[in-house]
VOGU-3710 file (C-alpha; in Angstrom, 3 decimals, decimal comma):
1> mplkiaivga> -4,776/-52,438/95,489  -3,779/-55,990/94,536  -6,622/-58,033/93,096  -7,206/-61,741/93,484  -7,294/-63,011/89,899  -8,136/-66,534/88,728  -7,108/-67,650/85,241  -8,629/-70,755/83,688  -6,153/-72,378/81,292  -2,347/-72,474/81,272
11> gigglsaaaa> -1,726/-72,264/77,547  0,064/-69,441/75,752  -2,656/-66,897/76,531  -3,147/-67,986/80,139  0,534/-67,967/81,101  1,162/-64,667/79,274  -1,768/-63,082/81,108  -0,571/-64,484/84,440  2,914/-63,041/83,980  1,495/-59,685/82,876
21> lrlaghhvev> -0,966/-59,350/85,756  1,666/-60,365/88,308  3,814/-57,499/86,974  0,813/-55,232/87,496  0,992/-56,206/91,171  -1,850/-58,697/91,507  -2,226/-62,119/93,141  -2,741/-64,611/90,317  -3,831/-68,243/90,416  -3,929/-70,376/87,266
31> feksqflsel> -6,095/-73,490/87,003  -5,127/-76,046/84,357  -7,133/-79,236/83,843  -4,199/-81,360/82,649  -1,570/-82,824/84,972  1,276/-81,859/82,674  1,925/-78,614/80,903  2,199/-79,244/77,190  1,272/-77,467/73,982  0,023/-79,358/70,953
41> gaalvvapng> 1,082/-78,299/67,488  4,345/-77,746/65,708  5,935/-74,349/65,115  4,550/-70,847/64,906  5,472/-67,298/63,986  5,865/-64,806/66,817  5,585/-61,456/65,073  6,898/-58,069/66,258  3,571/-57,242/67,909  3,916/-60,399/70,021
51> irvltalgfs> 7,678/-60,245/70,650  7,273/-56,701/71,999  5,026/-57,984/74,791  7,022/-61,136/75,510  10,214/-59,109/75,915  8,541/-56,858/78,481  7,438/-59,959/80,403  11,032/-61,203/80,652  10,849/-63,756/77,826  14,154/-65,052/76,444
61> cenarsnpqs> 14,161/-65,872/72,732  17,480/-67,628/73,308  15,904/-69,952/75,866  13,079/-70,662/73,413  15,620/-71,549/70,683  13,822/-69,178/68,343  14,950/-68,044/64,913  14,978/-64,354/63,941  13,668/-64,013/60,383  14,830/-61,538/57,746
71> cfelrdgptf> 11,853/-61,536/55,347  8,219/-62,488/54,848  7,540/-63,486/51,266  4,883/-64,656/48,827  6,060/-67,090/46,140  4,294/-68,791/43,282  3,993/-72,467/44,193  4,277/-73,953/40,681  7,324/-71,867/39,645  8,798/-70,915/43,040
81> dsvasfdltd> 9,230/-67,382/41,662  9,022/-64,457/44,071  5,754/-62,480/43,894  6,206/-60,089/46,828  8,627/-59,780/49,713  8,554/-57,796/52,941  12,056/-57,009/54,244  12,372/-57,748/57,965  16,063/-56,972/58,408  15,253/-53,707/60,162
91> terrfdaplh> 12,066/-54,655/61,991  13,524/-53,473/65,294  13,841/-49,970/63,840  10,469/-50,073/62,118  8,403/-51,964/64,670  10,600/-51,920/67,825  10,805/-55,720/67,710  11,941/-58,558/65,403  9,965/-61,481/63,958  10,841/-64,945/65,240
101> tmqradlhge> 9,782/-68,508/64,546  9,804/-71,113/67,282  8,421/-74,445/68,326  5,131/-74,050/70,169  6,446/-76,250/72,999  9,528/-74,028/73,390  7,381/-70,872/73,527  5,164/-72,492/76,134  8,124/-73,752/78,139  9,670/-70,296/78,357
111> lhriatmevp> 6,321/-68,782/79,374  6,131/-71,420/82,117  9,580/-70,360/83,330  8,472/-66,727/83,491  5,249/-67,574/85,281  6,914/-69,733/87,937  10,046/-67,680/88,623  10,303/-65,427/91,648  10,207/-61,684/91,009  11,469/-59,507/93,886
121> glpdimlhlg> 8,715/-57,383/95,369  5,888/-59,172/93,560  3,643/-62,090/94,602  4,266/-65,572/93,236  1,890/-66,964/90,629  0,094/-70,048/91,932  -0,099/-72,656/89,160  -2,532/-75,506/89,851  -2,221/-78,526/87,544  -4,910/-81,189/87,363
131> rkvltaepaa> -7,533/-78,734/88,665  -10,372/-78,856/86,144  -12,963/-76,079/86,218  -16,495/-77,354/85,608  -18,457/-74,116/85,689  -18,531/-70,614/87,132  -20,810/-67,983/88,602  -19,915/-64,880/86,576  -21,780/-62,384/88,766  -20,214/-63,646/91,996
141> gilhledgss> -16,766/-64,382/90,558  -16,766/-68,008/91,708  -15,228/-71,034/89,976  -16,482/-74,549/90,711  -13,908/-77,301/90,212  -14,212/-80,999/89,480  -12,721/-81,922/92,862  -15,688/-80,267/94,601  -13,843/-77,145/95,676  -14,766/-73,575/94,798
151> veadfiigad> -12,566/-70,541/94,249  -13,674/-66,941/94,636  -11,867/-64,148/92,805  -12,190/-60,437/92,109  -11,681/-61,155/88,435  -11,768/-64,354/86,334  -10,033/-64,763/82,982  -11,125/-67,474/80,584  -7,990/-68,511/78,715  -9,164/-72,070/78,198
161> glhsilkplv> -9,023/-72,131/74,435  -11,293/-73,080/71,582  -13,503/-75,380/73,656  -13,755/-72,977/76,576  -15,877/-73,919/79,588  -16,445/-70,235/80,363  -17,363/-69,028/76,879  -20,951/-70,431/76,915  -21,493/-68,704/80,265  -20,323/-65,375/78,867
171> leghpqpplk> -22,515/-65,758/75,774  -25,472/-66,733/78,004  -26,687/-69,678/75,980  -26,266/-68,026/72,587  -23,381/-69,999/71,084  -21,913/-69,058/67,740  -20,879/-72,400/66,251  -17,913/-72,550/63,885  -18,470/-72,710/60,144  -16,763/-75,438/58,157
181> tglsafrfqi> -14,366/-74,059/55,567  -13,966/-77,256/53,568  -10,231/-76,866/54,210  -7,724/-78,756/56,311  -4,057/-78,269/57,148  -1,256/-80,766/56,669  1,437/-80,129/59,288  4,887/-81,653/59,217  8,534/-80,955/59,970  11,703/-82,171/58,324
191> ptesvrddqd> 14,977/-82,312/60,305  17,350/-79,968/58,491  20,278/-82,331/58,963  18,440/-85,037/57,000  18,165/-82,844/53,879  21,174/-80,539/54,216  22,905/-82,166/51,229  19,703/-82,905/49,320  19,844/-81,189/45,913  16,162/-80,275/45,936
201> yvslvakkgh> 16,527/-78,612/49,333  19,751/-76,850/48,339  18,250/-75,451/45,134  15,102/-74,172/46,877  16,922/-72,607/49,837  19,218/-70,786/47,403  16,143/-68,909/46,134  14,059/-68,763/49,287  14,422/-65,839/51,656  15,194/-66,528/55,305
211> gpsiladtsd> 11,705/-66,162/56,661  8,152/-67,430/56,309  7,382/-68,208/52,666  3,774/-68,393/51,481  3,654/-70,692/48,439  0,466/-70,383/46,392  -0,747/-70,827/42,830  -0,997/-67,121/42,049  -2,562/-67,811/38,633  -5,708/-69,175/40,297
221> dntavhmvwy> -7,692/-66,489/42,124  -10,285/-68,967/43,359  -8,083/-71,387/45,261  -7,244/-71,281/48,952  -4,667/-74,053/48,555  -1,229/-72,913/49,663  1,786/-73,942/51,679  3,820/-72,133/54,358  7,498/-72,917/54,934  9,986/-71,609/57,491
231> dcqngeyqnf> 12,744/-72,957/59,720  12,608/-73,140/63,514  14,440/-74,295/66,655  17,752/-72,654/65,778  17,383/-73,885/62,196  17,256/-77,546/63,193  13,837/-78,129/61,603  12,059/-77,066/58,427  8,411/-76,454/59,308  5,621/-76,818/56,732
241> vgihntvpgd> 1,877/-76,209/56,761  -0,141/-77,225/53,700  -3,635/-75,730/53,438  -5,753/-77,927/51,183  -9,288/-78,958/50,290  -10,673/-81,491/52,754  -11,149/-84,938/51,234  -13,088/-87,404/53,424  -11,000/-90,454/54,221  -7,654/-88,985/53,162
251> eydlvgsmer> -6,331/-89,382/56,716  -5,605/-92,990/55,759  -3,093/-91,837/53,138  -1,851/-88,380/54,091  1,293/-88,567/51,958  -0,684/-89,557/48,865  -3,321/-86,911/49,544  -0,671/-84,221/49,903  0,965/-85,290/46,644  -2,365/-85,028/44,831
261> qfahfhpclm> -3,369/-81,692/46,351  -0,038/-80,022/45,543  0,874/-81,978/42,398  1,122/-78,755/40,353  3,665/-77,188/42,731  7,376/-77,061/41,901  8,783/-80,602/41,527  11,764/-79,873/43,797  9,364/-78,793/46,526  7,186/-81,862/46,133
271> rlvkkapkit> 10,161/-84,216/46,264  11,338/-82,421/49,406  8,054/-82,606/51,325  7,818/-86,346/50,635  10,802/-86,694/52,973  8,683/-85,678/55,974  8,929/-88,445/58,612  5,399/-87,766/59,892  2,361/-85,815/58,655  -0,679/-84,770/60,662
281> kwplnihkpi> -3,930/-83,183/59,494  -6,143/-80,600/61,196  -9,599/-79,451/60,018  -10,007/-75,683/59,659  -13,172/-73,920/60,759  -14,079/-70,238/60,651  -15,049/-68,554/63,895  -16,764/-65,221/63,364  -16,161/-62,436/65,926  -18,417/-62,994/68,948
291> thwtrgkvll> -20,745/-60,283/70,244  -19,031/-59,730/73,601  -16,155/-61,027/75,711  -17,299/-60,207/79,239  -20,048/-61,085/81,680  -20,014/-60,242/85,365  -16,472/-60,812/86,601  -15,489/-63,097/83,707  -13,381/-61,952/80,746  -12,435/-64,137/77,767
301> igdaahpmlp> -9,047/-63,833/76,060  -7,060/-65,693/73,406  -8,743/-68,530/71,540  -11,637/-68,510/74,008  -12,542/-65,026/72,717  -11,137/-64,869/69,192  -9,989/-68,166/67,637  -8,358/-67,740/64,249  -7,474/-69,669/61,157  -3,701/-69,885/60,596
311> fsgqganqai> -3,528/-67,776/57,421  -2,163/-64,688/59,205  0,016/-66,459/61,767  -1,533/-64,186/64,397  -3,483/-66,498/66,721  -0,832/-66,743/69,449  0,264/-63,155/68,846  -3,213/-61,819/69,549  -3,408/-63,824/72,791  -0,060/-62,299/73,766
321> edagalrilf> -1,359/-58,832/72,826  -4,298/-59,487/75,168  -1,777/-60,005/77,965  -0,049/-56,739/77,095  -3,348/-54,882/77,362  -4,090/-56,498/80,743  -0,640/-55,426/81,972  -1,497/-51,750/81,423  -5,239/-51,580/81,990  -5,139/-53,396/85,336
331> ekihspedvp> -2,008/-51,779/86,743  -3,415/-48,684/88,445  -6,531/-50,055/90,080  -7,718/-49,082/93,548  -10,397/-51,622/94,490  -12,377/-54,589/93,135  -15,171/-52,125/92,352  -12,971/-50,794/89,523  -12,855/-54,184/87,782  -16,044/-53,853/85,658
341> srmalfeklr> -14,930/-50,553/84,135  -11,471/-51,986/83,328  -13,014/-55,089/81,770  -15,249/-52,918/79,600  -12,233/-50,830/78,635  -10,275/-53,959/77,687  -13,040/-55,184/75,399  -13,503/-51,756/73,827  -9,773/-51,437/73,157  -9,266/-54,946/71,812
351> klrvsrvqim> -12,428/-55,981/70,019  -12,207/-54,084/66,713  -8,465/-54,649/66,334  -8,749/-58,373/67,050  -11,854/-58,751/64,885  -9,962/-57,336/61,894  -7,077/-59,738/62,430  -9,555/-62,579/62,933  -11,311/-61,768/59,653  -8,016/-61,499/57,757
361> ssvrvgkeav> -6,950/-64,839/59,196  -9,622/-66,479/57,031  -7,757/-65,655/53,791  -4,159/-66,223/52,788  -1,700/-63,388/52,332  -2,398/-61,590/49,053  -6,181/-62,201/49,171  -7,133/-59,276/51,414  -9,664/-57,918/48,899  -11,875/-60,959/49,510
371> vleelrnqvd> -12,719/-59,759/53,042  -12,600/-56,011/52,410  -16,273/-55,388/53,167  -16,113/-57,375/56,402  -13,051/-55,392/57,480  -14,839/-52,102/56,869  -17,362/-53,090/59,537  -14,545/-53,311/62,099  -12,889/-49,915/61,675  -11,772/-47,918/64,704
381> apgsgnpiiy> -13,619/-44,664/65,246  -12,152/-41,466/63,748  -9,601/-39,965/66,076  -8,666/-43,291/67,630  -5,052/-42,390/67,032  -3,858/-45,459/65,177  -0,316/-44,882/63,948  0,689/-44,271/60,367  3,635/-46,490/59,533  5,458/-45,553/56,359
391> lpefaaksey> 7,496/-48,220/54,636  10,035/-46,313/52,536  11,343/-49,377/50,722  7,942/-49,668/49,035  7,277/-45,962/48,529  8,425/-45,985/44,906  6,170/-48,886/43,997  2,749/-47,592/43,058  1,067/-50,954/43,622  1,661/-50,619/47,372
401> nvaysdvptn> -0,207/-48,344/49,719  2,505/-48,000/52,327  0,564/-46,524/55,239  -0,857/-48,368/58,214  -4,553/-48,835/57,589  -7,486/-50,123/59,623  -8,625/-51,756/56,368  -5,600/-53,446/54,774  -6,085/-54,017/51,063  -2,851/-55,800/50,146
411> fterlahdfg> 0,069/-57,897/51,393  2,152/-54,964/52,640  -0,672/-53,138/54,393  -1,682/-56,363/56,107  1,762/-56,916/57,582  2,010/-53,269/58,650  -1,405/-53,535/60,308  -0,500/-56,729/62,168  3,155/-56,071/63,031  3,112/-52,319/63,668
421> ynifeesikf> 0,569/-52,238/66,472  2,086/-51,364/69,859  -0,345/-52,695/72,461  1,446/-50,932/75,315  1,228/-47,472/73,766  -2,346/-48,042/72,601  -3,398/-49,256/76,059  -1,765/-46,333/77,845  -3,388/-43,869/75,465  -6,762/-45,571/75,813
431> leehllgpra> -6,552/-45,532/79,605  -5,655/-41,844/79,611  -8,428/-40,892/77,217  -11,228/-42,949/78,735  -10,557/-43,269/82,441  -7,579/-41,882/84,278  -6,147/-38,971/82,353  -2,383/-38,388/81,849  -1,482/-39,813/85,279  -2,110/-43,305/83,837
441> rspacsqdhh> 1,225/-43,321/82,046  3,431/-45,873/83,762  7,230/-45,460/83,674  7,604/-49,228/83,462  5,610/-49,519/80,273  5,631/-46,153/78,556  9,357/-45,547/78,648  10,975/-48,940/78,250  9,007/-51,961/77,112  12,175/-54,029/77,184
451> stpseqavvg> 12,899/-53,729/80,911  13,096/-56,928/82,901  10,362/-58,039/85,311  12,525/-57,199/88,326  13,200/-53,707/86,955  9,497/-53,227/86,326  8,739/-54,292/89,894  10,939/-51,457/91,131  9,676/-48,686/88,860  6,073/-49,836/88,177
//
């Protein structure tokens, strides 16, 4: 039975969820407070666990001008020497999906195309811009909007981001305020054409792998200062993020502050980053996993439920994973009375997995041991069926534990944990085990996650 679903927020999580729930056969309305769809921020990594879902939703990486990446590496910032590298040339064999980088605006634009296109046999998604939600009645499933109107739904999704209107209602007056990290992020991009013949750029690119590079002072175990570098938008831009200690007042001289914070990094790198035409700065706060994501008919997803620091590059990917879970868990539903059990199932499936990623996002790659005890509190129950992913290229290296683990202890395990998770298969299995039995397996999702939306409408 088709549900009437209201989604608050038309960001990456909201549009992904809308597209997924439409494919599950439901009537979806999205309420966005702004008049124009736009995504703030520069570029981001869309990892195999996210690409897998986007592909099933009909997403075109070509339309999004994304760049497939061939490695994920850790380099020493002062020397630019390689410390560890994860080969991504065969990610489609290993993880069923590649890793891409793309501009946030391009990702959002392609999600908007998916959400607004017609799909034969399925209802259109109603996207309402300039419709700000002021509050909600979780028990009744009613949204109250700024224009004085109210909307009733069988199911409400809060995808309204870090400063969610719905989150305080779900937490019932028990907010969990963010903790200041004392860190901020410089963000900037350099047009590739402007440095293509620059000797510093040429010398660094000759060493750098084609993929996200984490640049850190590996001789200092106590520092969180590091830089991330990768290309995006069909290679037209070099994207940088510089994680650094917050210095009050440095926003008045961001270039000088960046030079001081990373003065000990390789001189070629520092000369290159000074060519950035514009630098912005964002404060970084830690958000601990919240106690619950649901109340009444309201469910939180994405940054509204699990905001993350950028150290894992998984924030958008986890919002997209949320959409993948909604696609499966809300597909075979017979009446609105089934909604509470599906919401509870969603939270049970997602919470431990997302909490681990959220905790790991507070430390840079290579520093997994710092949060080991926290991770051990978020382990899936024995018998949960998490896959074991063997990485043969690392099997001969004793310093790597090459199996998927709920508690990653190093660089390689962390990437296997994040990239190797198949939200479709896990959702199908969870639905079978906890609610429906083997009949829950959907041909559209269990056999071919790469089918188009129109194909899924026929076979789903």
